[in-house]
C-alpha atoms as an extended CHARMM CRD file, in Angstrom:
* protein
*
       170  EXT
         1         1  MET       CA             36.4310000000       86.8180000000      -83.1050000000  PROA      1               0.0000000000
         2         2  GLY       CA             34.2780000000       86.2810000000      -80.0520000000  PROA      2               0.0000000000
         3         3  LEU       CA             30.4740000000       85.6820000000      -79.7970000000  PROA      3               0.0000000000
         4         4  LEU       CA             29.8440000000       89.3550000000      -79.3480000000  PROA      4               0.0000000000
         5         5  ASP       CA             31.5770000000       90.0190000000      -82.7640000000  PROA      5               0.0000000000
         6         6  LEU       CA             29.5570000000       87.5390000000      -84.2990000000  PROA      6               0.0000000000
         7         7  PHE       CA             26.3380000000       88.7260000000      -82.8760000000  PROA      7               0.0000000000
         8         8  ASN       CA             27.0380000000       92.2540000000      -84.0150000000  PROA      8               0.0000000000
         9         9  ASP       CA             28.1370000000       91.0680000000      -87.5130000000  PROA      9               0.0000000000
        10        10  PHE       CA             24.7780000000       89.1850000000      -87.8430000000  PROA      10              0.0000000000
        11        11  ILE       CA             22.7860000000       92.3290000000      -86.8180000000  PROA      11              0.0000000000
        12        12  GLU       CA             24.7030000000       94.4250000000      -89.0350000000  PROA      12              0.0000000000
        13        13  ALA       CA             23.8570000000       92.1580000000      -91.8570000000  PROA      13              0.0000000000
        14        14  GLY       CA             20.1930000000       91.9950000000      -90.9260000000  PROA      14              0.0000000000
        15        15  GLY       CA             19.6000000000       95.4720000000      -90.1160000000  PROA      15              0.0000000000
        16        16  PRO       CA             17.9660000000       97.1790000000      -86.7740000000  PROA      16              0.0000000000
        17        17  ILE       CA             14.8420000000       95.0580000000      -87.3280000000  PROA      17              0.0000000000
        18        18  LEU       CA             16.3460000000       91.8870000000      -85.7990000000  PROA      18              0.0000000000
        19        19  TYR       CA             16.7570000000       94.0360000000      -82.5190000000  PROA      19              0.0000000000
        20        20  TRP       CA             12.8330000000       93.8190000000      -82.4450000000  PROA      20              0.0000000000
        21        21  VAL       CA             13.0240000000       90.3140000000      -82.9290000000  PROA      21              0.0000000000
        22        22  ALA       CA             15.4690000000       89.6230000000      -80.3730000000  PROA      22              0.0000000000
        23        23  ILE       CA             13.3430000000       91.7960000000      -77.8080000000  PROA      23              0.0000000000
        24        24  VAL       CA             10.2010000000       89.9160000000      -78.5920000000  PROA      24              0.0000000000
        25        25  LEU       CA             12.1290000000       86.6350000000      -78.3040000000  PROA      25              0.0000000000
        26        26  PHE       CA             13.4320000000       87.6050000000      -75.0650000000  PROA      26              0.0000000000
        27        27  VAL       CA             10.0830000000       88.5190000000      -73.8280000000  PROA      27              0.0000000000
        28        28  MET       CA              8.6500000000       85.1600000000      -74.8530000000  PROA      28              0.0000000000
        29        29  TRP       CA             11.2100000000       82.9640000000      -73.5740000000  PROA      29              0.0000000000
        30        30  THR       CA             10.8450000000       84.8120000000      -70.2430000000  PROA      30              0.0000000000
        31        31  MET       CA              7.1890000000       84.4250000000      -70.1560000000  PROA      31              0.0000000000
        32        32  ILE       CA              7.8690000000       80.6170000000      -71.1250000000  PROA      32              0.0000000000
        33        33  PHE       CA             10.0270000000       80.0250000000      -68.4120000000  PROA      33              0.0000000000
        34        34  GLU       CA              7.7630000000       81.8850000000      -65.8840000000  PROA      34              0.0000000000
        35        35  ARG       CA              4.9470000000       79.2930000000      -67.1480000000  PROA      35              0.0000000000
        36        36  VAL       CA              7.2490000000       76.1690000000      -66.6410000000  PROA      36              0.0000000000
        37        37  TRP       CA              8.1090000000       77.4140000000      -63.2740000000  PROA      37              0.0000000000
        38        38  TYR       CA              4.6280000000       78.2260000000      -62.1860000000  PROA      38              0.0000000000
        39        39  PHE       CA              3.6340000000       74.5030000000      -63.6000000000  PROA      39              0.0000000000
        40        40  SER       CA              6.4650000000       72.8500000000      -61.6560000000  PROA      40              0.0000000000
        41        41  PHE       CA              6.6780000000       74.5240000000      -58.3960000000  PROA      41              0.0000000000
        42        42  VAL       CA              3.8100000000       76.9350000000      -57.6130000000  PROA      42              0.0000000000
        43        43  PHE       CA              0.8440000000       75.0250000000      -58.7890000000  PROA      43              0.0000000000
        44        44  PRO       CA              1.5470000000       71.7990000000      -56.9010000000  PROA      44              0.0000000000
        45        45  LYS       CA              1.2870000000       73.6380000000      -53.6760000000  PROA      45              0.0000000000
        46        46  GLU       CA             -1.5290000000       75.5410000000      -54.6760000000  PROA      46              0.0000000000
        47        47  ALA       CA             -3.2930000000       72.3220000000      -55.8530000000  PROA      47              0.0000000000
        48        48  ARG       CA             -2.6240000000       70.4720000000      -52.8210000000  PROA      48              0.0000000000
        49        49  LEU       CA             -4.0830000000       73.1680000000      -50.5990000000  PROA      49              0.0000000000
        50        50  MET       CA             -7.2320000000       73.5160000000      -52.8820000000  PROA      50              0.0000000000
        51        51  VAL       CA             -7.6110000000       69.6360000000      -52.5990000000  PROA      51              0.0000000000
        52        52  ALA       CA             -6.9260000000       69.5960000000      -48.8620000000  PROA      52              0.0000000000
        53        53  GLU       CA             -9.6060000000       72.5100000000      -48.7190000000  PROA      53              0.0000000000
        54        54  TRP       CA            -12.1830000000       70.3120000000      -50.6990000000  PROA      54              0.0000000000
        55        55  ASP       CA            -11.3220000000       67.3220000000      -48.2650000000  PROA      55              0.0000000000
        56        56  ASN       CA            -12.1980000000       69.3440000000      -45.2200000000  PROA      56              0.0000000000
        57        57  ARG       CA            -15.5280000000       70.7070000000      -46.3820000000  PROA      57              0.0000000000
        58        58  ALA       CA            -18.3090000000       68.7970000000      -44.5680000000  PROA      58              0.0000000000
        59        59  ASP       CA            -20.6270000000       69.2110000000      -47.9280000000  PROA      59              0.0000000000
        60        60  THR       CA            -19.2110000000       67.6620000000      -51.1830000000  PROA      60              0.0000000000
        61        61  THR       CA            -22.4690000000       66.4950000000      -52.8870000000  PROA      61              0.0000000000
        62        62  SER       CA            -24.9050000000       69.0940000000      -52.6350000000  PROA      62              0.0000000000
        63        63  TRP       CA            -25.2740000000       71.7110000000      -55.6950000000  PROA      63              0.0000000000
        64        64  GLN       CA            -23.6970000000       74.3990000000      -53.7280000000  PROA      64              0.0000000000
        65        65  ALA       CA            -20.7110000000       72.6400000000      -53.2000000000  PROA      65              0.0000000000
        66        66  ARG       CA            -20.5460000000       71.4170000000      -57.0770000000  PROA      66              0.0000000000
        67        67  LYS       CA            -20.8420000000       74.9580000000      -57.9250000000  PROA      67              0.0000000000
        68        68  VAL       CA            -18.0120000000       75.8390000000      -55.2140000000  PROA      68              0.0000000000
        69        69  ARG       CA            -15.6860000000       73.0880000000      -56.8150000000  PROA      69              0.0000000000
        70        70  GLU       CA            -16.4290000000       74.2220000000      -60.1830000000  PROA      70              0.0000000000
        71        71  ALA       CA            -15.4660000000       77.8900000000      -59.4860000000  PROA      71              0.0000000000
        72        72  TRP       CA            -12.1260000000       76.5330000000      -57.7930000000  PROA      72              0.0000000000
        73        73  ILE       CA            -11.3990000000       74.4960000000      -60.6520000000  PROA      73              0.0000000000
        74        74  SER       CA            -12.2170000000       77.7100000000      -63.1530000000  PROA      74              0.0000000000
        75        75  GLN       CA             -9.8220000000       79.8830000000      -61.1470000000  PROA      75              0.0000000000
        76        76  MET       CA             -7.1430000000       77.4390000000      -61.1470000000  PROA      76              0.0000000000
        77        77  SER       CA             -7.5380000000       76.6020000000      -64.9050000000  PROA      77              0.0000000000
        78        78  GLU       CA             -7.1930000000       80.2570000000      -65.1580000000  PROA      78              0.0000000000
        79        79  LYS       CA             -3.9760000000       80.6810000000      -63.3930000000  PROA      79              0.0000000000
        80        80  LEU       CA             -2.8110000000       77.5030000000      -65.3660000000  PROA      80              0.0000000000
        81        81  ASN       CA             -3.3460000000       79.4640000000      -68.6170000000  PROA      81              0.0000000000
        82        82  ALA       CA             -2.2270000000       82.8880000000      -67.6370000000  PROA      82              0.0000000000
        83        83  GLY       CA              0.1510000000       84.2450000000      -70.0250000000  PROA      83              0.0000000000
        84        84  VAL       CA             -0.3880000000       81.4240000000      -72.6440000000  PROA      84              0.0000000000
        85        85  GLY       CA             -2.5150000000       83.5960000000      -74.8760000000  PROA      85              0.0000000000
        86        86  PHE       CA              0.1640000000       86.1050000000      -74.8690000000  PROA      86              0.0000000000
        87        87  ILE       CA              3.0570000000       83.9340000000      -75.4820000000  PROA      87              0.0000000000
        88        88  LYS       CA              1.0520000000       82.5300000000      -78.5040000000  PROA      88              0.0000000000
        89        89  THR       CA              0.5810000000       86.1680000000      -79.5610000000  PROA      89              0.0000000000
        90        90  LEU       CA              4.3810000000       86.7650000000      -79.5590000000  PROA      90              0.0000000000
        91        91  VAL       CA              4.8860000000       83.5240000000      -81.4360000000  PROA      91              0.0000000000
        92        92  ALA       CA              2.7650000000       85.1320000000      -84.0750000000  PROA      92              0.0000000000
        93        93  ILE       CA              4.2220000000       88.3140000000      -84.1320000000  PROA      93              0.0000000000
        94        94  CYS       CA              7.8300000000       86.8360000000      -84.8190000000  PROA      94              0.0000000000
        95        95  PRO       CA              7.1970000000       86.1910000000      -88.4770000000  PROA      95              0.0000000000
        96        96  MET       CA              5.4890000000       89.7810000000      -89.0010000000  PROA      96              0.0000000000
        97        97  ILE       CA              8.5740000000       91.3430000000      -87.7040000000  PROA      97              0.0000000000
        98        98  GLY       CA             10.7250000000       89.5370000000      -89.8500000000  PROA      98              0.0000000000
        99        99  LEU       CA              8.7830000000       90.2120000000      -92.8800000000  PROA      99              0.0000000000
       100       100  LEU       CA              9.0100000000       94.2300000000      -91.7750000000  PROA      100             0.0000000000
       101       101  GLY       CA             12.5130000000       93.6460000000      -92.1530000000  PROA      101             0.0000000000
       102       102  THR       CA             12.2140000000       91.9130000000      -95.5820000000  PROA      102             0.0000000000
       103       103  VAL       CA             10.2230000000       95.1720000000      -96.5690000000  PROA      103             0.0000000000
       104       104  THR       CA             12.9900000000       97.3850000000      -95.4640000000  PROA      104             0.0000000000
       105       105  GLY       CA             15.6100000000       95.3630000000      -96.7590000000  PROA      105             0.0000000000
       106       106  MET       CA             14.1330000000       95.3410000000     -100.2250000000  PROA      106             0.0000000000
       107       107  ILE       CA             13.6970000000       99.0130000000     -100.0370000000  PROA      107             0.0000000000
       108       108  THR       CA             17.2750000000       99.3370000000      -99.5290000000  PROA      108             0.0000000000
       109       109  VAL       CA             17.7620000000       97.1290000000     -102.7680000000  PROA      109             0.0000000000
       110       110  PHE       CA             15.4850000000       99.4690000000     -104.8160000000  PROA      110             0.0000000000
       111       111  GLU       CA             17.2150000000      102.6880000000     -103.4620000000  PROA      111             0.0000000000
       112       112  LEU       CA             20.4670000000      101.1930000000     -104.5060000000  PROA      112             0.0000000000
       113       113  MET       CA             18.9800000000      100.3370000000     -108.0280000000  PROA      113             0.0000000000
       114       114  ALA       CA             17.6370000000      103.9060000000     -108.0620000000  PROA      114             0.0000000000
       115       115  LEU       CA             21.0660000000      105.4880000000     -107.3230000000  PROA      115             0.0000000000
       116       116  PHE       CA             23.3250000000      103.0030000000     -109.1440000000  PROA      116             0.0000000000
       117       117  GLY       CA             21.5960000000      101.1820000000     -111.6010000000  PROA      117             0.0000000000
       118       118  THR       CA             21.2740000000       97.2840000000     -111.9160000000  PROA      118             0.0000000000
       119       119  GLY       CA             25.0610000000       96.7870000000     -113.2720000000  PROA      119             0.0000000000
       120       120  ASP       CA             26.5810000000       95.8730000000     -110.0790000000  PROA      120             0.0000000000
       121       121  PRO       CA             25.1790000000       93.0710000000     -107.8430000000  PROA      121             0.0000000000
       122       122  ARG       CA             27.4430000000       93.6360000000     -105.2310000000  PROA      122             0.0000000000
       123       123  ASP       CA             25.7300000000       96.8930000000     -104.3870000000  PROA      123             0.0000000000
       124       124  MET       CA             22.4890000000       94.7180000000     -104.2050000000  PROA      124             0.0000000000
       125       125  ALA       CA             23.6250000000       91.9150000000     -102.1430000000  PROA      125             0.0000000000
       126       126  SER       CA             23.7540000000       93.6960000000      -98.7840000000  PROA      126             0.0000000000
       127       127  GLY       CA             19.9660000000       94.6500000000      -99.3250000000  PROA      127             0.0000000000
       128       128  ILE       CA             19.1000000000       91.2320000000     -100.1810000000  PROA      128             0.0000000000
       129       129  THR       CA             20.8390000000       89.9840000000      -97.2310000000  PROA      129             0.0000000000
       130       130  GLN       CA             19.2090000000       92.3850000000      -95.0920000000  PROA      130             0.0000000000
       131       131  ALA       CA             15.6890000000       91.2190000000      -96.6980000000  PROA      131             0.0000000000
       132       132  THR       CA             16.5520000000       87.7230000000      -95.8930000000  PROA      132             0.0000000000
       133       133  ILE       CA             17.9950000000       87.5870000000      -92.6450000000  PROA      133             0.0000000000
       134       134  PRO       CA             15.3310000000       89.1110000000      -90.7370000000  PROA      134             0.0000000000
       135       135  THR       CA             12.6100000000       87.0660000000      -92.2930000000  PROA      135             0.0000000000
       136       136  MET       CA             14.5970000000       83.9600000000      -91.3250000000  PROA      136             0.0000000000
       137       137  SER       CA             15.2380000000       85.0480000000      -87.9510000000  PROA      137             0.0000000000
       138       138  GLY       CA             11.6050000000       85.7610000000      -87.1330000000  PROA      138             0.0000000000
       139       139  MET       CA             10.5390000000       82.2900000000      -88.6440000000  PROA      139             0.0000000000
       140       140  VAL       CA             13.2070000000       80.6860000000      -86.5490000000  PROA      140             0.0000000000
       141       141  ALA       CA             12.0780000000       82.7100000000      -83.2590000000  PROA      141             0.0000000000
       142       142  ALA       CA              8.3370000000       81.9230000000      -83.9870000000  PROA      142             0.0000000000
       143       143  LEU       CA              9.3240000000       77.9210000000      -84.1260000000  PROA      143             0.0000000000
       144       144  SER       CA             11.2510000000       78.0500000000      -81.3500000000  PROA      144             0.0000000000
       145       145  GLY       CA              8.1590000000       79.1090000000      -79.1170000000  PROA      145             0.0000000000
       146       146  LEU       CA              5.4790000000       77.4200000000      -81.3720000000  PROA      146             0.0000000000
       147       147  PHE       CA              5.9440000000       73.7910000000      -79.8850000000  PROA      147             0.0000000000
       148       148  ILE       CA              6.2230000000       75.1180000000      -76.3800000000  PROA      148             0.0000000000
       149       149  SER       CA              3.3680000000       77.3100000000      -76.3350000000  PROA      149             0.0000000000
       150       150  THR       CA              1.3970000000       74.4600000000      -77.6090000000  PROA      150             0.0000000000
       151       151  ARG       CA              2.6920000000       72.0080000000      -75.0160000000  PROA      151             0.0000000000
       152       152  LEU       CA              2.0940000000       74.7420000000      -72.4600000000  PROA      152             0.0000000000
       153       153  GLU       CA             -1.5980000000       75.1200000000      -73.3420000000  PROA      153             0.0000000000
       154       154  PHE       CA             -1.8600000000       71.1490000000      -73.3530000000  PROA      154             0.0000000000
       155       155  MET       CA             -0.3170000000       71.0560000000      -70.0160000000  PROA      155             0.0000000000
       156       156  ALA       CA             -2.7500000000       73.6100000000      -68.3010000000  PROA      156             0.0000000000
       157       157  LYS       CA             -5.7670000000       71.4840000000      -69.5650000000  PROA      157             0.0000000000
       158       158  VAL       CA             -4.1850000000       68.2530000000      -68.4460000000  PROA      158             0.0000000000
       159       159  LYS       CA             -3.4320000000       69.9140000000      -64.8390000000  PROA      159             0.0000000000
       160       160  ALA       CA             -6.7780000000       71.2130000000      -64.7650000000  PROA      160             0.0000000000
       161       161  GLU       CA             -8.4050000000       67.9280000000      -65.3460000000  PROA      161             0.0000000000
       162       162  GLN       CA             -6.2240000000       66.2030000000      -62.8020000000  PROA      162             0.0000000000
       163       163  LEU       CA             -7.0200000000       68.7550000000      -60.2820000000  PROA      163             0.0000000000
       164       164  ALA       CA            -10.7470000000       67.9740000000      -60.7810000000  PROA      164             0.0000000000
       165       165  ASP       CA            -10.2910000000       64.3860000000      -60.5400000000  PROA      165             0.0000000000
       166       166  LYS       CA             -8.3690000000       64.6720000000      -56.9790000000  PROA      166             0.0000000000
       167       167  MET       CA            -11.5550000000       66.5170000000      -55.9370000000  PROA      167             0.0000000000
       168       168  PRO       CA            -14.3360000000       64.1510000000      -55.9590000000  PROA      168             0.0000000000
       169       169  GLN       CA            -17.8420000000       64.7200000000      -55.4540000000  PROA      169             0.0000000000
       170       170  HSD       CA            -18.9500000000       61.9200000000      -53.0590000000  PROA      170             0.0000000000
């Protein structure tokens, strides 16, 4: 039994809602990797250019220079935080999609109970499985992104502060 067979069995047991959990999880982690790439490779270059441009300014002490500095730091902070809010939204959506799977699974249980009565627990087991697997999957998906999204938000704040420190007002 291959990995694909295990995946298909898992989807079959949990119902079609798991496809939605997988899609949200894929989008969330794609955005997380994009942010990590930006922090690691793109931002350092942009920051070096900005610091060099600040250092080359003749005026770094006037009111206007301070406002230019604030605007530049604000722009970089905005770039650092781009997508982090959306990632946090996807983290919050994952359990909701899982709960949708719980509702659809319980509807299956109730339909089976209405058709066949409550005498055979095996008939209800598939619906109960279909109710619990999406909930668990949604929670695991959310937990997988929760720590990282919080870390990305913290890193964006720290990097913006470090940039500000590298642009002194003489």
